[in-house]
N, C-alpha and C positions, 0 to 999 in steps of 0.2 A: 670564443665560440659564437657568442651572440652577434659580434661584429661581422664574422664570416657569414652567418645566416642572413643578417640584414643586407649585406652586399649581394649575396646570391639572390635574395628576394627582389632587390632593386634591379638586378640584371634581367631577371625573368619578367618583371613589369615593363622594362624598356623594350625587351624583345616582343612582348605581347602588343605593346603600343605601336611598334614599327610594323608588325604584321598587320594589325588592324588598319593602320594608315595606308599601307600599300593596297590592301583590299578595297578600301573606300576610294582611293585614287583610281584604281583600275576600273571600278564600277562607274565612277563619275565620268571618266574619260570615254568609256565604252558607250555610255548613254548619250554623251554629247557628240561623239564622232563615229560611232558604230564599232562593233567588235573587230571587224577586219582591219580597220584603220588605226587601231591602238597597238603600240609596240611595248615590249618589256622595257625598253630604254626610256620611253616616255613616262611610263608608270613610275619607274625608279627615280627619274628626274623630278617628278612632281613631289616626291617625298624627300628629295635631296640625298638619295643613297645611290650606290652603284648597282649595275645590273647583276653583278655577282651576289650582292646582298639580297636582291630580289629572289634569286634562285636558292638562297638559304631558307626561304620561307615557302616558295611555291614552285611547282614544276612547270607551270604554264600560265599565260595570261588568263586563260579561261578559268583555271582553278582560283586565281586571285579575284576575278570578277565575282564568282559565285561565293567566295569566302564571306562576304558581308552577310548573305543570307544564312550561311552555315554558322557564323558567329552569333547571329540573332537567335538561332535555334539553341545554341549553347547557353545563351542568356536565359532562354525560356526554360531550359532544363534546370538551371539553378533556381529560377523563380518557382518551379514546381517543387523542388526540394525544400524551399522555404515556406511553402503553404502550411497552414495549421494542420497538425496531424489528425485532428478530429473531423476535418473536412473530407467529404467523399472524394475518391479519386476522379470521378467524372466531373464534379464541380471544380476541383482544382485544375484539371486539364483544360476544361472549357475556359476558365479564367485566364490561364497563361496563354492559350491560343488566341483569345480575343485581344489581350494586351499586346501580343506580338503584331497582330494585324493593324492595330491602330498606332503602332510606332512607339510603344512605351519605352523601348530601349534607346530612343533618341537618335537612331541612325538613319535619318532621312525618311523618305516616304516609302514604306515597305510595299504598298500596293503597286506603285510605279515600278519598283525594282522587280517584284514578282512578275509583272506583266512583261517587262523588258527581257527577263531571262526566258520566259516561255515563248517569246516571239523570236528567239535566236536559237536555231538548231544547234549551233556550235557549243552552246552552253548546257544543253539538256543532259548530256551524259554526266557532267560534273554535278548538275543539280540532283540527278537521281542518286548519285553517290552520297551527297549531303543528306538526302532524305533517308537513305538506309542507315546512315550513321545516327541520324536524329532518332529514328525508331529504336535503335539499339540503346541510345542514351536515355530516352524516355522510359524504355522498358526497365532499365536498372532502377530508376527512381520509383516507378510504379511497384516494382518488387519490394523495395525498401518500405514503401508505405503500406503495402498489403500483406507483408510477411510471407511472400512467395519467393521462389527461386528461379532466376532466368535460365538456369541450366536444366531444370527439371519440369518447370510449370509453363504451360502455354499462356496462362492468364496475363502476365505482364506484357508479353509480346502482342497478344490480341488487343488488349486495351490501348496500348501505345500506338499500335498501327491503326486502330479504328479512329483514335483521336486525330492523328495526322490526316487520315482520309477525310474526316469531317472538314478540316481546313481546306484541303485540296478540292473537295467537292464544292465548297462555298466559293473558292476562287474561280473554279471553272464556270460556275453560274454567274459570277461577277464579271468575268472576261466577256461573257456573252451579253451582259447587260450592265455596263459600268455605272448606270444611274441607280442601280440597286444598292442597298445598304449591306456591305459585306459583313458587318458585325451581326446584323439580323440574320443573314444567310447562314453564318456560322452557328448561331444559336439554334436556328431551325434544324441544321444538320445534326447537331448534338441531340436535340429533342427527339428527332426521328430515330436515331440510333438507340437512344436510351429507352425508347418505347418498344424496342424489338424490331425496328424497321418494318412496320406493317405495310402490306402491299397497298399501293394507291388505288382508289376507286376508279374503275374504268367507265368511261362514258360510252354506253351502249347505243346512244342516240334515241332510245325509247323514251316516251313521255312518262 
C-alpha cells in the first residue's frame, strides 16, 4: 500500500513538474518572440514532449503562458496558509503579496511577466480567470484563519478581493511609473485600505 502511494505521489510530482515546465517555456518563448509567433509545437519541443502531452495540461498557448502567474498565486495561497495563526489576516496577506512581487517563488522576474501579460490583449481573458480563481483560493484560507464560512459570510471574499486589489492598484501605479518602488506602492495600498480608504485631500487652489 505504501509503495502504491509513493508511486502515485511520484507520478503527481512529475505531472506537476511537466506542467510547470511547459508554462515557463510558453512564457519565455512568448516574451522573446511575441505571443502571435509562439506555437504549441514550439512550446512542447522546448520541454521535449509532444503536442498531445501539451494538450493534456493546457487548452491553449495563452493558458500556458498565463499559468506561470497562476502557479505563483497558488504558491502565495500556500504561503498564506503557513503564516503564524496569531498574525492578523491583513499582515499575513500583505506579506505574501509583497513576497510574490519580489519573486520569492524563484520563477523569474514577476514584474516583467506581469507587464508582459498586461501589454498583450490576447492574454487578458486568461489572466482575469486566474485572478478570479486566486480570489476564491485566498478566500478559503482567510475563512480558515478567521473562523468564517465562504458559503455564508462575505468577510473572506471581501478581504481576499481587497488584498488582490491592493496588488493590482500598486502594479497599475508601477506600470505608469516603472521607476517607483512597487513594494512601497503595495504597502501604501494596504495602508490606505486598512485605514478605511479615507478620501484624499482635494487641492482647491486657495492659499
